[in-house]
N, C-alpha and C positions, 0 to 999 in steps of 0.2 A: 654437326656432332655437338656429343652429348661429353660437356666437359669432365674432365677425373679430376676429383676433391683433391683439392691441392691439402696435407694437413701439417698446424706449426706445434714446434715443442714450442713447452713457458712454465719455466722453473720459477718464475714467479709471476708478479704484477704488474709488472713493468714492462717483460716481455709477455704477456698476454697483449697488455694491449698494444705495442707494437706490429703484435704479428694482425693481430684484426684489423688494424692501421693499412699495416703493406700488400692485405687481401685475402689473405687465409678463409677456406672457408669451415676449417677444423681445426680446433684447438688439443691438442694434450697434453694433460697434465698427473700432477702426483698430488695426495690430498700427505695427511698429518702421518697417515699409516701404510701399511702392504702395497707401498711401490718402490720401483729399484732402481729410483736415486733420491737415498733418502738423504745425501746432501746436498740438496736443492733445497731452495724459497720456500719453497709447497706452501701450501695452504689449508688454512681450518677452514674448519667448516663453514662458519659466515662469510669467508674469504670465497671461497667458493662457490656461496651461491650469490653472491656478488656478482664474480666475473661469470658464470652460467647468465644470470641477468645481463648483464653488460655484452655479452654474445650475443645472445640470445634479439634482442633487441635490433640485433644491425644483421640478424640469421646466419650468424654464426654457432655452429655445434662447439662443443667442448665433451670429449672423450675424458674420463677418468682411468688411473695406472691403480689397474690390484693387484698386481703384473709380478708379485715372490712367492717363493716357497711357502705352503703352510704343513704347522702339525695339527692333531685332529684339537689340543686346546687351543689351537686360534679358530678354527673356521667360525665357532658359533660371533667371535667377536668383526671377525670377517664379514657377515653377513650381515650382523646389526649395523653396521659403517658404511654397509651399501644398501642397505635400506637407508639410513640417511640421505645419500645422495642420488638416491632414487626418486624421492619426495622431492628434493630441492628441482631435481629436473637434468640430471646427467643426461647424455643426449646415448651414451655407453661405455661399457665399461672392458676395459684395455686386462687382458686374464692369465696368466702362464698357470697356474693350478688348476688340472681337470678340476678336480675337488669341490676346490673353492667354485669354479665354473657350474657345476654341477648345485653345489647346493642354492646356488642366486635363480637358476633356472627353474631351481624346484621355488622357493619360496619369492622372486618376482619374473615370473612367465611371460613377463611382457616386454621385459628390459630386455634390449638391444646386447649380448657378449660378442665382442674379437677373443680369436683367441692369440696370445702372445707372440711375436717374433722367437721367446723364448723357448715357449712349445716348437720351435724345432723339426716346422713347418715346410718339404724339400718338394712333393709331389703329388699329384693328382689325386692320389690316394688316402693321402695322408688332410688336403686341401677337401675334399667331399667328407672325409668319418670327421672332421670338425662342424661340416655342417651336421651331418648326425646328433651329434653328441652338446647344440644349439647352437654352436655361435653360427652369428650372418656374414661372419670377416674373419678373412684367418689373416693375417701380420708373417707375410712368406719368409720366411731366412734369405738371407744376404748374396748369399752363395749362387745361383737361381739364374740360369740363361735365360735369353727371352725367349726358345720354345717353351719353358718348363713351365716358365711364367704364363704364354698363354692358358697351358693346357689348365693350368689350373684356377685359371681366370674362367675358363669353360664350365667347374663344378663349383666354384663358392666363388664373393666377392672378396676381391685380394688388394693386401697395404704393400706396397711396395719402395722399401727406402729409397730416396733416390740425392741424397743430399747428407755429407754428415761423417764421424766419425765409424771407419768399422770398430767390429771384436776383431782377433783373430782367430779366434772359438768359434764353433757352430754355437751361437747365441743358445745358453742356457744349459751347455753341456762343458763351462767352466769350470773344473774346481781349483785354480793356480791360484787365485786370492785367498779363498778358504785356506787353504793348505799352507805355503806362504805364512801367514797374518792374521788369519782368524775372523777373516772380510770377507763375507760372501756374496759372490754377486748376483746368487738365485737370492738373494733375502734384501737385495736395497743395500751392499755396502760396500761396491767389488773400490780396494785400491790401484786398480787397471798397473799391474804388474808386467802386465806385456808389454806397456811404454818402460820399462826399467832398458840399462842395459846388461846386454850380457855376454861373456865372455863362447861361444859358439866355437868347437873342437867338431873336425871327423871322425873315426874311427882310429883314426890310426895318428890322432892326437895335433892334426894341421887347423890350423886358426882357422876359421871361412867368414866371408864376407863382412857384412858391416855388424857397428856397436848395436845396434837395435834392431836383432833379428826377431823380432814379434810384434814389430807396430808397423802395424800397415797405413797407406796414405791414407787420409780420408775420401768418401765415394765426389764422386758427382755427377749425375745421370742428365743434364741439362740436354747433352746433346742427341739422345735418345727419350727425350719424351712421347716425339710422334710415331717411334715404336711400340713402345710403354702403353700409351692411348689405346693404337691399334688396338695390339693384344687382347683389351681388354680390365685393364687394371682398372681400378674404380677407386684409386688415394695414391697420392705418389706424399711419401712420409719424410720430411728433415729432419735428421735427428739433431739434437742437442737442448736436451733440456738445463743444460749444465754452462751451454754458456751467453753474453752477455744478450744484450735488446737490444746492442746495434747490430749483431751477427745476424742475430731473427729480424728485424728489418727489413738488412739487406735482400739476403740468402731466398723471404719470401716475397719480395716483393721484383724479384730477379725469376724465380718460379714461372710467379705470379703472368709476367708478363710475354712469356713465351709458351705456357699450356693457353693463354687467351690469343696468341699467334695460332697457332696450330688448332687450335678448335676453331678460332675463323676461318682462317685460308689454308687448310689442310697440309702446314707449311713454314716451317722458322727456322732462320739459319742466325745461331747465337754472337756476337758481334763480340772481336776483340780488347772492346773496351769492356763492356758485363764481364768478358771471364776474368779479364785484368783485376775488377775488385773482388769477384770468387775468392782469389785468390790471394788476393791483398787481405781483405776477412777474417780469412783464415788458412791455411795449406799446410801440409806437412812434408815437403820438397815437391807439392807440385798435389795433383789429383790424379786420382784412379776408377779407373769407370766398372770396375771389380770385375766380374764374371757375365755378366751380360751377352758380351760378344763371344768372349773365348776366354779360357786360365789367359790370366796377367803374367803368368812366371813371377820373376822378380820385379816388373814393374806396379808390381801391388806395394811395394815394401818402401816406407821412407828411408830407407837408408840410416844415418851418422845417427840422424836427429828424430827426433821423439815430438819434440813440440811444433807449435808455429815458426815458419821459415822465411815472412813475407816471401814480396819479390824482388829480383834485381833490382837494382837502384844505382846499379858506379861505382868504381875503385877509389882507393887512395890512389892520389896524386904525387904525393914523396911521405919521405919518412916523419915524425914528428912526435914528440914527448907528451902532448897534451899540452896545456885542455883543450887544445884543436886540430883541428884535420883538415887538410886539404882533401875535397875528393872531387874527381869528373862524373857528375852525374848522367846519369841514361835514364832516370825518372823526374819529376819534377821535385826536390824537396823545401819541404817549407818550413815553419817555427812551430816546433810542439810536434815533429814527425818522431816516432822512434825508429832508429837508425840498429843491424847490429854489423858490425864488421868483425870480418872473417877471419879467421885461424887460430892458431893457437894463442897467441893474446889478444884478441880480438875480444870485443861485451858491446853489452847491447846501452844508446845513450837514449835522450832524449831530448829533438833540438832545441835549445836555449837559447845560441846564434849565431845570428844565420849570413854570411855577408857574401854578394856577386862579387866574382874577383874578373880582370876584364880577360883576362884568355878561357875563359870558360870553363873556369871553375869554379867553387865555392869552396867557402872556410865555415867550420860548424864547431860547434861545441857546444856540451860541455863533455869529453872522454877523461874515462879516467886510467885513460892505462895504453903504455908507445902503441903507435902502429903502424905500416910500413908501405911502403907505394905497393903498386898493386893488386893491393889485399881487396879482396869481395865487398860491394857495402849490398846488406838485406834494409828495406823498407821491412818494417814488422808492423807497425800501425800507422795510415794515412790519414793524419787530422783534416784534411779533404772528406776526405769518406767517412770520417766517423760524423762531421760537420753535416754531409747526406741522408746520413744514418738517422740524423737525428731529425732532420727534419720530414725526410719520412712519419716520424714517429709523434711529431710537435705537429707540424701543418698538416694532418689528413686527418681530417674530422669525417669520418665513415660513416655515414650511414643509410638506412633501407630508402631502396626506391620506393613509393609509394604511386599510387593514382588515384585521383579526384575525379568524380562527379557532380556537380553541382544544379538543380535541377530547380524554380524561380519562375512560380506560378502566380501571379496574379492575384493576388487575395486567396492566397495559401504559403503557409510557414512556407520557408526554405527547408529544403533537403541536401543535406550532404551526407553522397558515402565516397567512403576514403577504402581502398585496397593496400595490403601488400602481398600482392601476389605468388610470392619466392616463399613467404608462408605463408597464403593457403588464409589468410587471414581480414576479413573487413567488419567495418563498422559503419552503421547511418545516423544520422543523429539529425535531430529538430527540434526549435525551439517555438512554445507559441508563441511566443512574445515577437518572434525574428517571422513579421507575414510580407510578402513581399509587395507593395503598396505601388499603386497609380504614380506613374511621378511626376511631379508639377515642376521641375524643368531637365533635366539632361537625364534620359534613359541609366541604368545600368546595361556597360556591355561585356562580351566575353574577355576581354581584355582589362576591362577593370575589375572582374569575381578573381584570375589570374593573378591577377597583384596581388591581391592582400593574399588569396590561400597561398602561394607558392611560399610564401614567408615562413616557414617552418622551425628559424629561428638554433636558438639551441636546443631542440627538443633532437633525436635521433633518426629523424627522417628525412627526407628530399624527397621534389617529388619530379613523377617523372611523364607521365602521360593526364591528359587534363581536356573534359569534358562540360563545356553547359549547354542546360539547354533553358531558353529564357524563349516565357511564355508573355507578352505584352508588352506596353513600355511602360516597364515599373521603377522603382525604386530601392536601394535596400540600399539599408547603413552600414559604413565601414567599422566604426563598433561591434554591428550584430555577428554581418563576414569574420572579424575575427575574431568575435565569441564561440560561431561555429564550429571553425579551424581549431585553435585551443581543445575543447569541446573533443572534439575527434580523436585530436591526435592524443588525447591523455587517452582517453578509451580506450588507442588501440593499442597503448604503451602495455597498460594492464591486462591489454589481451593476451596479449603477446610472454610477456611473462608469466601471466597464471595461466596461459596453458599450458605450461611446460611442469608448469607442478603438478606433484599425484599426489591423490589418499594411498595410503602404506595397505598392504595386503595385509588379509590373515596370513598368520604365518602356518605353514601346512603341518598335518597333524603328525605327532613324533612318531618315529619306524622304528624296531629294531634291529640292532645290526643287523647286518648280512650275516654269511658263515664267507671266513674274508681265511687267503695266508700268507704272510708278508713273512719273506728271509732274508735277514740283516745285510748277506752277500749270494757271492752268484754261489760261491763253493758249498752254502747250506742246505741251496737246494738237492731234492734225494736222490731226482729222478734223473734217466741221461736227456738233455738237455741238449739241441743244437740251437748255437745262440747268433741270430741275426747281426750284424753290422750294428757299431754306435747310431751310424751315419749311414745310410747306404745309400747318396743321393748320388748317380750318375748311371759305371756298368753295371752295377749288381744293381739294381731299380729292373735297367729293362732284363737282364737275366734272370730274376726272379719271377716276375711277370709271364715272360717266356716259358718258363719251366715251373710256374708253381704246382701244374698236374703232380706230373714226375717226381719235382721234392717230396712233395705231400706223402707220396707214395711209399721214398726209399725212406722217409722218419716212419711211417707206420710197422711196415716191414723191421726197421730197427726199436722198436716200443719208444720210441724218442718223442719228446717233444719241441716245439719249438719258441724259445724265447725268445720275446719280438722285443724289439727298442725305438719303434714309431709306431705312432696310430694308424700311420699308414701301411704298417706291415702287418696291420693287424684285419684290414680290406683285403690284402692280397693274398691272403693264405684265409681263411675264415670260407666257415661252410665242406673244410678239405677233409673233416673225419681226422683230424690231429688237434692236441693241446696244444694252445698259447698259451704262457702263463709270458709275464713280463717280466721281463729287463732292466739293468738299471741305467738306461740313458733314458726312461720313461718319468723316470724323477718321481715316482710313489713315494711318496714323505709322510702323505693319512691314509687312513680308510675311503674316504670321501671320492680318491683320486680313480680305487681300487673300482672302488661301483659303477666308476662313470666307464672306466676300461674292460668291464661287463656287458657294460651295454652293448659294446661294438662286438662282442662276439668272443672275446679272449677270457678266460676260465682267471678263478675267481685269489688266483694265486701269484704273486708276483718278488721278485727279490725290488727291497726299497733303493731309493734312490741312495748315492756315494754321497748325497749332501748333509747324510744324517751318520758318516764313519765317523771316527774318530782319525786323526790321522797316521796311527799304527795299524790301521786297519786301508791303508788308501792303496798299498802294493799290487800291479799290475792294474790298480783303475786309474784311465787315461786321466790327464790333469787340464788335457788341452785336446782337440779332435778336427784339426783343421783340415781341408781344403787342399790351403798350399804346399806342394810338394817343396821338401827340407832333405837335405842330405842327414843321412844315419849317423851319430853322432851325439854330441852330450851338451848343454846346456849348463854356463858358470854366473850364479850371479855376485852381487855386490859385495854379499858377505861369506861367497864362499857355497854355499848349496849350488848339487848337480842336479841334473835334471836330466834323463835317454830321450832324444829325440828318432824316434823311429815310421819308415815309412812304409805303410802296406799298398803293392801296388794295382791287386787285386780291386779294391775298391776307389786308392787312387787318396790315401788319408793321411793324414800326419799325426801322428801322436805324441803327445809327451806325459812323460811320466816322472813320480818322483825315485829321483835311482836308487837303488837298496843295496 
């Protein structure tokens, strides 16, 4: 069975090397601009070249995120930046802005581009449209079920989020952070207002639910690896460019283990210890499987906390005012663990004092607040698990396996072939000064050759297969074998890094701007239009596929157009003699995006993205579109700002608006 790619996050150099050590097949990261995690460490161009070379030497790909929406004035600079990344060996770009994707496709036609989850692709038509636009892979929305993923995987290469933080809103459609504080998620500056507390009331004013009604749990699909591999998913993506190297090392190594198990045996079973480790490294009141098997309902949400909640580890055994607490542990507690004592007066603290007591309790300190008998103890940070993660990072020198073949013919120069089969590269070295001479004493053996040639030392290679052909009773000095090995591995290393570098192609000839029409808001559109839903995933998509012809007939009778809100809508409706114009959810922020959409069959007419609207123009514009069903009512944040919650049962979507 072909293994699904394991794609890991890297917000900095330490995370990158942790991902490599833990077994990632590919790593995604951001440069200094145009990426959706601008608050991560990110990489300068020289740093990017260094890490790409480091990865390529170990057969690890590097994908660079260029996944923000751009203005017309930014497209040129983004393409220049993409050209630099192209030259130093980036394996693919992850792109949200369809205009940037078109510009890169025109400028760098052989560069692989992947369509980001922020492009909101949630059906097979959207995946097929992405392929038509030149995207060799689509990163699917996280709200899809298994059969929807299977359908998309039949028409394009798919990348699926398998672990990490979830957005409450369909990615790319969230305006909440920009509306509240001017920090746009589509511009890489999300302030995560979904993780803040809100007072949630129904229409009668009754307080509903928990204190964090917009905060989902983290996703974990480690139990569904086999089903997703069988569904044809090309890449499993771990979210977490803002997470620690230890988080990256542990999660990547865990998924590596079970992907390999399923590929080898056709089955895998998650152990309790591994699940506990995943929970311990980070969770928000447990994990969710999202929508992979069914609508998770309220089990999707993290409840009264949006931060890492750790794992239950015991209870307070007796009241104490500090600085020590007596606890009855259910998990092993060791020095330097970080514990949290739940309750109104609870607090988190690092264990700086630990004493085992004779009655099975332990005395720990240093606590800062009074604690009371019965309060729950959670371990937020496990010192033992951090040591395990550090062992992965520091203790695994990942190397690329190579095959060696040596031919030793009496009176001839010795020939050494070294091949990296995974990279598809090989070198052959000979040296006129290294001649196989007639042995005066003991003749060389295959074991003696192997002993010297397997000494790959500090190189990024390790020997996998070895074969020797020896003709006659011959002798080759050890120093000569070492010289050939060093030369071959040096040449292979140069070949591997050099093969990824590219010459910059000539810039495409400038073209005059096409005739395009952009409206600022839906209200400005002068013609009669029926606007399709911002997100139509689910029953509406099923209806539209079955009734596309009759729907088009009804529009023609009304002399109306369809305002499409996804590239999938265009494929569903094109070729039916109706006008298709762009809606706000297409996130058109530049003319290049509109050009790309016309290639699919849309008219060169669109409403611009809400991203371009002032706060005063956002009335009636969804700040969030979520699959999670919420009771209609209001949300009030810490500063008293109020937001309206509406649920549309036709498309089964919740919309959150600014309260007018």
